[in-house]
FIFIDO-511518 format. One record per residue (C-alpha): residue number from 0; x negated, y, z; residue in one letter; chain. Coordinates in Angstrom, 2 decimals. Layout:
N
ATOM pos       u       v       w code unit
ATOM NUM       X       Y       Z    A    A
...
This chain:
116
ATOM pos       u       v       w code unit
ATOM   0   -5.13   -9.66    9.24    M    A
ATOM   1   -3.79  -12.24   10.07    D    A
ATOM   2   -5.41  -12.20   13.85    T    A
ATOM   3   -3.91   -8.49   14.74    A    A
ATOM   4   -0.61   -9.01   15.66    A    A
ATOM   5    0.69   -5.19   14.45    D    A
ATOM   6   -0.61   -5.17   11.17    T    A
ATOM   7    1.54   -5.57    8.02    F    A
ATOM   8    1.64   -4.95    4.71    V    A
ATOM   9    3.41   -2.31    2.56    V    A
ATOM  10    2.97   -2.97   -1.34    I    A
ATOM  11    2.80    0.07   -3.54    T    A
ATOM  12    0.88   -1.44   -6.63    S    A
ATOM  13    2.55   -1.68   -9.70    S    A
ATOM  14    2.90   -4.94   -9.02    W    A
ATOM  15    6.35   -4.17   -7.17    R    A
ATOM  16    7.84   -3.05  -11.08    Y    A
ATOM  17    7.34   -6.40  -12.33    H    A
ATOM  18    7.30   -8.92   -9.72    H    A
ATOM  19   10.33   -9.34   -6.95    K    A
ATOM  20    9.00   -9.12   -2.97    L    A
ATOM  21    9.21  -12.63   -3.10    S    A
ATOM  22    7.16  -13.40   -5.26    E    A
ATOM  23    4.24  -11.49   -3.80    I    A
ATOM  24    4.86  -12.38   -0.58    K    A
ATOM  25    4.19  -16.33   -2.30    E    A
ATOM  26    1.36  -14.61   -4.36    F    A
ATOM  27   -0.17  -13.58   -1.07    F    A
ATOM  28    0.49  -16.56    0.21    H    A
ATOM  29   -1.36  -18.41   -2.26    Q    A
ATOM  30   -4.18  -16.24   -1.30    A    A
ATOM  31   -4.04  -17.13    2.35    G    A
ATOM  32   -1.96  -14.48    4.18    I    A
ATOM  33    1.06  -15.17    5.39    S    A
ATOM  34    4.34  -13.88    4.35    P    A
ATOM  35    5.42  -12.82    7.14    G    A
ATOM  36    2.81  -10.04    6.68    R    A
ATOM  37    4.07   -8.87    3.65    I    A
ATOM  38    6.71   -6.18    5.26    L    A
ATOM  39    8.57   -4.61    2.25    D    A
ATOM  40    7.27   -2.66   -1.32    I    A
ATOM  41    7.87    1.13   -1.84    T    A
ATOM  42   10.65    2.42   -3.64    S    A
ATOM  43   10.19    3.26   -7.16    D    A
ATOM  44   10.50    7.12   -7.40    L    A
ATOM  45   10.32    7.29  -10.99    R    A
ATOM  46   13.27    8.59  -13.02    R    A
ATOM  47   14.28   10.28  -16.54    D    A
ATOM  48   16.22   13.72  -16.19    E    A
ATOM  49   17.10   14.28  -19.29    G    A
ATOM  50   14.26   14.97  -21.90    Q    A
ATOM  51   11.90   15.45  -18.96    I    A
ATOM  52   10.23   12.40  -16.94    R    A
ATOM  53   10.00   12.72  -13.61    H    A
ATOM  54    6.91   10.52  -12.46    D    A
ATOM  55    5.96   11.04   -8.85    P    A
ATOM  56    2.24    9.81   -7.00    G    A
ATOM  57    1.74    6.90   -5.58    R    A
ATOM  58    1.63    9.47   -2.47    N    A
ATOM  59    5.01   10.73   -2.56    E    A
ATOM  60    6.23    7.03   -2.97    E    A
ATOM  61    3.87    6.32   -0.09    I    A
ATOM  62    5.00    9.69    1.94    Q    A
ATOM  63    8.99    8.69    1.39    A    A
ATOM  64    8.31    5.21    2.57    W    A
ATOM  65    6.80    6.72    5.92    L    A
ATOM  66    9.36    9.51    6.08    D    A
ATOM  67   11.54    6.19    6.39    Q    A
ATOM  68   10.09    4.54    8.88    H    A
ATOM  69    9.05    6.92   11.61    P    A
ATOM  70    7.75    4.18   13.89    E    A
ATOM  71    4.85    3.24   11.81    V    A
ATOM  72    1.72    5.32   13.92    E    A
ATOM  73   -1.13    4.34   12.37    K    A
ATOM  74   -1.66    3.04    8.31    F    A
ATOM  75   -4.07    2.27    6.18    A    A
ATOM  76   -4.11    2.94    2.35    I    A
ATOM  77   -6.14    0.40    0.37    I    A
ATOM  78   -6.45    0.98   -3.21    D    A
ATOM  79   -8.29    0.96   -6.59    D    A
ATOM  80   -6.54    4.12   -8.20    V    A
ATOM  81   -8.32    7.06   -8.04    D    A
ATOM  82   -8.25    9.44   -4.81    F    A
ATOM  83   -6.54   12.60   -6.32    D    A
ATOM  84   -3.22   10.15   -6.45    Q    A
ATOM  85   -3.57   10.21   -2.77    M    A
ATOM  86   -2.93   13.77   -1.91    E    A
ATOM  87   -2.08   14.60    1.75    G    A
ATOM  88   -3.06   10.86    2.83    L    A
ATOM  89   -6.57   11.32    1.89    E    A
ATOM  90   -7.86   10.54    6.33    E    A
ATOM  91   -5.80    7.27    5.59    H    A
ATOM  92   -7.04    6.27    1.99    F    A
ATOM  93   -9.69    3.85    1.25    F    A
ATOM  94  -10.39    3.55   -2.59    Q    A
ATOM  95  -11.49   -0.12   -3.90    T    A
ATOM  96  -13.01   -0.99   -7.15    Q    A
ATOM  97  -11.08   -3.67   -8.80    F    A
ATOM  98  -14.21   -5.57   -9.55    E    A
ATOM  99  -14.85   -6.30   -6.24    E    A
ATOM 100  -11.78   -6.06   -4.90    G    A
ATOM 101  -12.06   -5.34   -1.19    L    A
ATOM 102  -14.84   -5.77    0.61    T    A
ATOM 103  -16.56   -6.32    4.52    L    A
ATOM 104  -17.68   -3.12    5.00    D    A
ATOM 105  -14.43   -1.49    3.73    Q    A
ATOM 106  -12.78   -3.90    6.24    S    A
ATOM 107  -14.69   -2.83    9.06    L    A
ATOM 108  -13.95    0.63    8.14    K    A
ATOM 109  -10.60    0.27    8.45    I    A
ATOM 110  -10.39   -1.43   11.20    I    A
ATOM 111  -11.76    1.21   12.86    N    A
ATOM 112   -9.10    4.05   11.43    H    A
ATOM 113   -6.40    2.05   12.57    L    A
ATOM 114   -7.89    1.77   16.06    N    A
ATOM 115   -8.73    4.97   16.48    S    A
């Protein structure tokens, strides 16, 4: 990722509920990824409305971020969540397995997706 000039990360992980963006950048830095590559986190759209809990899917939070950033033309969603949580964004979704993380094969598919 550090060799692709226009590649940045927006965090949608549940990490954002428990860690500040600066802490998340440090986690990535410790993993060898430049903190400058971590651009933003998606907003937490969960809310309580009286007795009703509104808990949007991650796809809604990603779409809200994309709506606020129309300059983004290409993107990939990399996550180990269930595919059905990506309704409307399926063509950009690359599912990983929690136990193994992002594999080389998946990385190549993502690169091809972003270069298409």
